[in-house]
N, C-alpha and C positions, 0 to 999 in steps of 0.2 A: 832615699837612702840606697846605697848599693849593697846588695846581698852577696854573701860569699858564694861564689860559683867558680868552678874550675873548668876551664875550656881548654882542651888539648886537640892536637891533630895527630892521629895515629891511624893511618889508612882510612881517614874520614874524620869528621868532627866528632868529638866526644864531650858531653856535658856531665860533669860529676861521674865520670867513668861509664857513661851510657852513650851508645851511638845516637847521634841526632843529625838532622839535615841542616844545611847552612841557614835556611829560613828560620829554624828554631833558635839559633843563637844570634841572628842579626839584631833583634830588639835589645839583647844584652849589650852588644857592642855599641849600639846607638845610645843607650842609657849611660854607659860609661863615658862616651864621648861628650854627651851633653853635660854630664856632671863635671867633667874636667874643664869645659869651657866656663861654666858658671863659677867654679872654684877659682879659675884664673881671673875672671871678672872681679870677684870679691877681693882677691889679693891686690889687684891694681887699685881698687877703690880704697883699700886700707892704706896703700902708699900715698894716695891723694890726700887722705885725711891727715896724714903726718905733715903735709905741706902747708896746712892751715890756710887753705884758700877760702875766699868769701863764697857765699852760697851760690851766686850766679856762675862763678868760675868753676866751682866744684860740679855743678849740674852740667855745664857745657863739657867739661872733661869726661864726666861719666857717660854722656851721650856719645862722645867721640870714641870712647873705649867700646861701648856697646855696638856701635856701627862697625868698628874694626873687627870685632869678634863675631859679628853677624847675629847678634841677639837683640 
């Protein structure tokens, strides 16, 4: 789950109004990027479910989506 954090750039990176190094916020950006990819994957799977595909076609489509997203 993504926690509420505020990252700003004001003469350097700031995390919740405290100065931090880029290395301190890199994991936060990576978590957000990963969460966005998985959210997109789940959204595309939901669209596939609406198409009422058989099990083999659904599995193949999910694998193609995962490959395209790099997961």
